[in-house]
KEBA-98738 format. One record per residue (C-alpha): x, y, z; residue in one letter. Coordinates in steps of 0.05 Angstrom, whole numbers, padded with zeros to 5 digits, always signed. Each point is the difference from the previous one (the first is absolute). Layout:
// KEBA-98738
XYZA/...
***
This chain:
// KEBA-98738
+02293+00717+02265X/+00000+00007+00077X/-00066-00016+00033X/-00003+00071+00029X/-00007+00029-00071X/-00067-00010-00033X/-00017+00007-00074X/-00054+00054-00002X/-00051+00010-00056X/-00067+00015+00034X/+00007+00074-00015X/-00072+00022+00015X/+00012-00021+00072X/+00046+00060+00006X/-00060+00045-00006X/-00038-00028+00060X/-00013+00052+00053X/+00032-00045+00053X/+00056-00019-00048X/+00074+00019+00002X/+00019+00074+00000X/+00060-00005-00047X/+00042-00043-00046X/+00074+00014+00011X/+00059-00019-00044X/+00071+00011+00024X/+00057-00013-00049X/+00073-00001+00020X/+00041+00038-00051X/+00073+00006-00016X/+00044+00039-00049X/+00010-00040-00065X/+00074+00001+00018X/+00004-00016+00073X/+00076+00008-00002X/-00014+00075-00008X/-00050+00013+00057X/-00008+00075-00013X/-00067+00022-00027X/-00027+00069-00015X/-00066+00022+00032X/-00042+00057-00030X/+00025+00069+00015X/-00039+00059+00027X/+00019+00074+00008X/+00023+00009+00072X/+00013+00068+00031X/+00072+00011+00021X/+00018+00041+00061X/+00060+00045+00011X/+00019-00006+00073X/-00059+00042+00022X/-00007+00008+00076X/-00047+00036+00047X/+00036+00041+00053X/-00032+00011+00068X/+00025+00057+00045X/-00016-00002+00074X/+00041+00049+00041X/+00073-00019-00005X/-00017-00067-00031X/-00004-00012-00074X/-00021-00067-00028X/+00000-00018-00074X/-00048-00056-00018X/-00004-00033-00068X/-00072-00003-00024X/-00028-00071-00007X/+00001-00026-00071X/-00076-00005-00006X/-00011+00070+00026X/+00051+00028-00049X/-00028-00040-00058X/-00069+00027+00012X/+00026+00070+00008X/+00044-00002-00061X/-00046-00041-00044X/-00004+00027-00071X/+00064+00041+00005X/+00048+00011-00058X/+00015-00058-00045X/+00074+00011+00014X/-00013-00017+00073X/-00030-00067-00018X/+00034-00066-00014X/-00022-00069-00021X/-00010-00049+00057X/-00031-00067+00017X/-00062-00013+00042X/+00031-00037+00059X/-00035-00005+00067X/+00047-00008+00059X/-00021-00029+00066X/+00027+00007+00072X/+00027-00071+00001X/+00047+00015-00058X/-00040-00036-00054X/-00027+00034-00061X/-00050-00011-00056X/+00012+00026-00071X/-00053+00010-00053X/+00020-00035-00065X/-00066+00007-00037X/-00061+00037+00027X/-00073-00024-00005X/-00013+00054-00053X/+00060-00022-00041X/-00019-00074+00005X/-00071+00016-00022X/+00027+00037-00060X/+00043-00060-00018X/-00056-00051+00008X/-00057+00037-00034X/+00029-00001-00071X/-00004-00077-00001X/-00075+00010-00010X/+00015+00031-00068X/+00052-00053-00018X/-00007-00074+00020X/-00067+00008+00035X/-00033+00052-00045X/-00064-00040-00009X/-00018+00006+00073X/-00012+00076+00001X/-00027+00052-00048X/+00054+00031-00043X/-00010+00075-00004X/+00043+00037-00050X/-00004+00075-00004X/+00029+00039-00059X/+00036+00063+00024X/+00011+00054-00052X/-00033+00009-00068X/+00063+00002-00041X/+00009-00066-00037X/+00075+00004+00006X/+00007+00026+00071X/-00062-00029+00034X/+00008-00059+00046X/-00045-00055+00027X/+00002-00013+00075X/-00028-00062+00034X/-00036+00017+00065X/+00041-00055+00034X/+00061+00045-00010X/-00032+00062+00031X/+00030+00019+00066X/-00065+00018+00035X/-00040-00055-00032X/-00074+00017-00008X/+00013+00067+00035X/+00053+00023-00051X/-00007+00064-00040X/+00005-00044-00062X/-00068-00028+00018X/-00032+00062+00031X/+00008+00039-00065X/-00015-00056-00049X/-00061-00023-00038X/-00013-00048+00057X/-00001+00055+00053X/-00076-00004+00011X/+00002-00076+00009X/+00057+00002+00050X/-00031+00058+00038X/-00065-00038+00009X/+00039-00062+00021X/+00037+00039+00054X/-00065+00032+00024X/-00030-00070+00005X/+00061-00024+00038X/-00007+00058+00048X/-00069-00026+00015X/+00025-00071+00012X/-00012-00029-00070X/+00065-00022-00033X/-00031-00040-00056X/+00005+00056-00053X/+00073+00013+00015X/+00016-00074-00006X/-00030-00001-00069X/+00049+00053-00022X/+00063-00005+00043X/+00000-00059+00048X/+00074+00009+00015X/-00017+00067+00032X/-00037-00041+00052X/+00056-00050+00005X/+00058+00049+00010X/-00039+00059+00028X/-00019+00067-00029X/-00014+00071+00023X/-00042+00045-00044X/+00034+00059+00033X/-00016+00053-00052X/-00073-00015-00009X/-00047-00040+00044X/+00052-00010+00056X/-00019-00074+00003X/+00058-00041+00029X/+00001-00076-00005X/+00046-00042+00043X/+00047-00047-00036X/-00017-00074+00006X/+00068-00026-00021X/+00062+00030+00033X/+00070-00023-00016X/+00067+00027+00023X/+00073-00019+00004X/+00042+00017+00062X/+00069-00019+00025X/+00021-00001+00073X/+00066+00011+00034X/+00035+00030-00060X/+00065+00039+00000X/+00003+00065-00039X/+00055+00006-00052X/+00030+00060-00036X/+00033+00008-00067X/+00042+00053-00034X/+00009+00016-00073X/+00042+00046-00044X/-00017+00026-00069X/+00054+00021-00048X/-00023+00040-00061X/+00023-00021-00069X/+00043+00063-00006X/+00023+00061+00040X/-00044+00049-00038X/+00028+00063+00032X/+00074-00020-00005X/-00008-00020-00072X/-00034+00067-00015X/-00062-00035-00024X/-00041+00046+00046X/+00020+00064+00035X/+00019+00000+00074X/-00055+00051+00012X/-00051-00056-00007X/+00033-00041+00055X/-00031+00037+00058X/-00046-00020+00056X/-00009-00063+00041X/-00040-00063-00015X/-00057+00010-00049X/+00012+00075+00001X/+00063-00013-00040X/-00022-00013-00073X/+00059-00047-00014X/-00015-00041+00062X/-00073-00002-00017X/+00014-00026-00070X/+00050-00054+00022X/+00061+00037-00025X/+00038+00005+00065X/+00032-00048+00050X/-00051-00023+00052X/+00011-00038+00065X/-00054-00034+00042X/+00025-00022+00068X/-00034-00043+00053X/-00067-00002-00034X/-00053-00053+00016X/+00023-00067-00027X/-00055-00049+00015X/-00009-00044+00061X/+00037-00064+00017X/-00037-00063+00021X/+00036-00038+00056X/-00009-00068+00031X/-00049+00033+00048X/-00041+00032-00054X/-00067-00021-00029X/-00027+00019-00068X/-00073-00017-00011X/-00060+00016-00044X/-00067-00001+00035X/-00067-00003-00035X/-00064+00012+00040X/-00069-00013-00029X/-00047+00037+00046X/-00063-00043+00002X/-00036+00047+00048X/+00007+00058-00051X/-00021-00048-00055X/-00064-00021+00036X/-00016+00074+00009X/-00009+00007-00075X/-00073-00001-00018X/-00049+00018-00055X/-00047+00037+00047X/-00061-00041+00018X/+00008-00051-00057X/+00027-00062+00036X/+00012-00039-00065X/+00041+00056-00031X/+00038+00010+00065X/+00019-00074+00002X/+00021+00000-00073X/+00041+00064+00011X/+00037-00029+00059X/+00016-00065-00035X/+00026+00038-00061X/+00047+00045+00041X/+00021-00060+00042X/+00020-00036-00063X/+00042+00059-00023X/+00033+00006+00069X/+00020-00073+00001X/+00027+00003-00071X/+00042+00060+00019X/+00024-00035+00063X/+00018-00065-00034X/+00035+00029-00061X/+00075+00008+00002X/+00020+00072-00006X/+00062+00029-00036X/+00049+00018+00055X/+00047+00042-00041X/-00021+00059+00042X/+00052+00052-00021X/+00074+00006-00017X/+00038-00038+00054X/-00061-00036+00027X/-00012-00063-00039X/-00031-00053+00045X/-00024-00071-00002X/-00047-00044+00041X/+00037-00051+00042X/-00060-00045+00012X/-00015-00056-00049X/-00074+00004+00016X/-00043+00053+00033X/-00039-00014+00063X/-00057+00044+00021X/-00033+00009+00067X/-00073+00007+00015X/-00005+00049+00058X/-00061-00010+00043X/-00033+00055+00041X/+00028-00033+00063X/+00056-00050+00009X/+00059-00024-00043X/+00001+00000-00075X/-00005-00065-00040X/+00050-00014-00056X/-00031-00015-00068X/+00024-00010-00070X/-00033+00033-00060X/+00006-00030-00070X/+00006+00058-00050X/-00036-00039-00054X/-00059-00014+00046X/+00000+00073+00021X/-00001+00023-00072X/-00060-00044-00017X/-00038+00027+00060X/+00017+00072-00020X/-00021-00010-00073X/-00066-00034+00020X/-00014+00056+00050X/+00016+00054-00052X/-00047-00031-00051X/-00056-00007+00051X/+00009+00072+00022X/-00006+00030-00070X/-00058-00046-00017X/-00037+00026+00061X/+00019+00071-00021X/-00032-00015-00068X/+00066+00014-00036X/+00025-00052-00051X/+00067-00024+00026X/+00035+00015-00066X/-00031+00070-00002X/+00023+00026+00068X/+00059+00040-00028X/+00000+00074-00018X/+00052+00006-00054X/-00022+00065-00033X/-00004+00049+00058X/+00032+00068-00011X/+00029+00054+00044X/-00046+00060-00010X/+00052+00054-00019X/-00051+00056-00008X/-00033-00015+00067X/+00068-00005+00035X/+00024+00066-00029X/-00063+00036+00019X/+00003-00028+00071X/+00074+00014+00009X/-00010+00071-00027X/-00041+00015+00062X/+00056+00034+00039X/-00030+00001+00069X/+00003-00069+00033X/-00062+00018+00041X/-00038+00007-00066X/+00027-00067-00025X/-00024-00030+00066X/-00069+00028-00015X/+00001-00037-00067X/+00018-00065+00035X/-00058+00008+00048X/-00048+00006-00058X/+00019-00069-00028X/+00050-00033-00046X/+00047+00043-00040X/-00040+00000-00065X/-00024+00052-00050X/-00069-00004+00032X/+00028+00014+00070X/+00042+00059-00025X/-00062+00029-00033X/-00038-00008+00065X/+00057+00037+00035X/-00003+00057-00051X/-00075+00004+00005X/+00003-00001+00076X/+00047+00060-00001X/-00052+00041-00039X/-00064-00030+00029X/+00001-00057+00052X/-00073-00015-00017X/+00011-00009-00075X/+00006-00075+00003X/-00063-00004+00042X/-00038+00043-00050X/+00022-00045-00057X/-00028-00061+00038X/-00065+00038+00014X/-00006+00016-00074X/+00006-00074-00017X/-00050-00017+00054X/-00051+00049-00028X/+00006-00035-00067X/-00012-00067+00033X/-00061+00026+00037X/-00028+00031-00064X/-00009-00070-00026X/-00045-00020+00058X/-00058+00028+00041X/+00000+00071+00027X/-00002-00024+00072X/+00040-00061+00020X/+00020-00022+00069X/+00072+00015+00016X/+00014-00071+00023X/-00015-00029-00069X/+00038+00049-00043X/+00069-00030-00015X/+00022+00064-00034X/-00004+00038+00067X/+00052-00047+00029X/+00051+00035-00044X/-00021+00067+00029X/+00007-00026+00071X/+00068-00030-00017X/+00024+00067-00029X/-00024+00036+00062X/+00036-00049+00046X/+00064+00009-00041X/-00005+00075+00011X/-00013-00009+00075X/+00061-00046+00008X/+00048+00038-00046X/+00052+00027+00049X/+00029+00046-00054X/-00064+00042-00001X/-00017+00059+00046X/-00037-00020+00063X/-00062+00040-00020X/-00007-00040-00064X/+00005-00066+00037X/-00050+00023+00053X/-00051+00020-00053X/+00008-00067-00036X/-00012-00037+00065X/-00061+00042+00015X/-00029-00014-00069X/+00011-00076+00009X/-00039+00003+00065X/-00056+00040-00034X/-00003-00049-00059X/-00015-00058+00047X/-00064+00036+00022X/-00027+00012-00070X/-00046-00047-00040X/-00007+00039-00065X/+00060-00007-00045X/-00014+00063-00040X/-00011+00042+00063X/+00065-00029+00028X/+00041+00022-00060X/-00032+00069+00002X/+00017+00006+00074X/+00073-00018-00013X/+00006+00051-00056X/-00031+00054+00043X/+00047-00013+00058X/+00061+00000-00045X/-00022+00064-00035X/-00013+00036+00066X/+00068-00023+00026X/+00036+00027-00061X/-00036+00067+00006X/+00019+00005+00074X/+00073-00017-00017X/+00001+00052-00055X/-00028+00054+00046X/+00050-00018+00055X/+00057+00002-00050X/-00020+00068-00025X/-00005+00027+00071X/+00068-00027+00017X/+00031+00031-00062X/-00032+00066+00016X/+00027-00002+00071X/+00071-00009-00026X/-00005+00058-00050X/+00035+00062+00028X/
***
């Protein structure tokens, strides 16, 4: 081993505040058959343009200017499917070079994550959710296969919805410990709870594959049907009408078809590079914390670091798609520690040493979380069909958004939404009823500060004050009551004051509603 490459195993050093900012792996790749240097990148729908120009008239002069491609693409984005064609994501630069995306960070993450349900399944909780109640048609989905990870609809409408919602709320407040107990790979590869709490977590491990200086190729193809169905009178000529998919014979593969000069992959040349890059972002990793608990924060960071290094040091299947089967040219992988300032230092990571560190860190994390290591899985979760159907039956998206703002998508939240529609104070009154029962067990006059039951009342009031789906006047009243509560010392008098204010508010609303209805009556 060259002196410039060091064997590295002191993994906790990576978490030091003045430590390196990243661990980088760059692998040189090649097609499995280098004698055939054409590979196929992923395709995306690209808008096609039909010679469109903008004509400028100025006196006797007339100038026709073709609109720039970007301007046209923005203008024509989302047009008819017939005006779109498959294309590759190739960036072209003024010096004539180019860079072609072969596998995106999102795609690489989706390829890497399933290894934590296969060869490295002991490192992370296995969450399996049964979808569908039918014994024959139901299916069981592993969370590690869900496209949006912990933010997926599969989770948001499952029996674990409440646990995940609380974990995202904690994460939004800077405490990622709860989410790591459920779905640590959502911290590793990034997640966005876009349809609930809006919490977005930056990915710690980012991998991608790109090729440079490629040459675009085309290909043509011809399809000949098994028979001439019209000539042989198998079908009437009346059915052979229309073009493309509008012709039923063409649509069903019963007619000659010709594809000319379609995209045919990209060719690697002697001036091309093809590389996979893996970046472990140590700055993002050090930002993970468990709130103010330093011990839990340290354990959390070590756990996720172990997962990141296992993902980085494990060979990935590189059979990306039809026509893009790759291999790694390097015999061994060399990583670089990237400091905050200055040049990176080449290191070598032993996968077996990394695996031991990851397993030790995982066991220590779950021990600190008071979860037996062999009990961390959730194998009997279910997709709540009834809850999902009731939620999806709410036609107006604005109303579904109101449900989301009330909490996780559960039967209890949907009930709260229904109750809120009839009486926004109903949940508060239910809490007050429970509080009265608690107080009945004690003295008639008790200081507010030492009545735990009143904490629930204050919490219910704060929820009303902060609920953006409620009318402003309801939120204002709730805020005013919270302020008044802080000045009271008699718990019984406090409850009576709240009930009076709510009752008066309802009466005023009813009178105002009647007056408004009368004004509209002809």
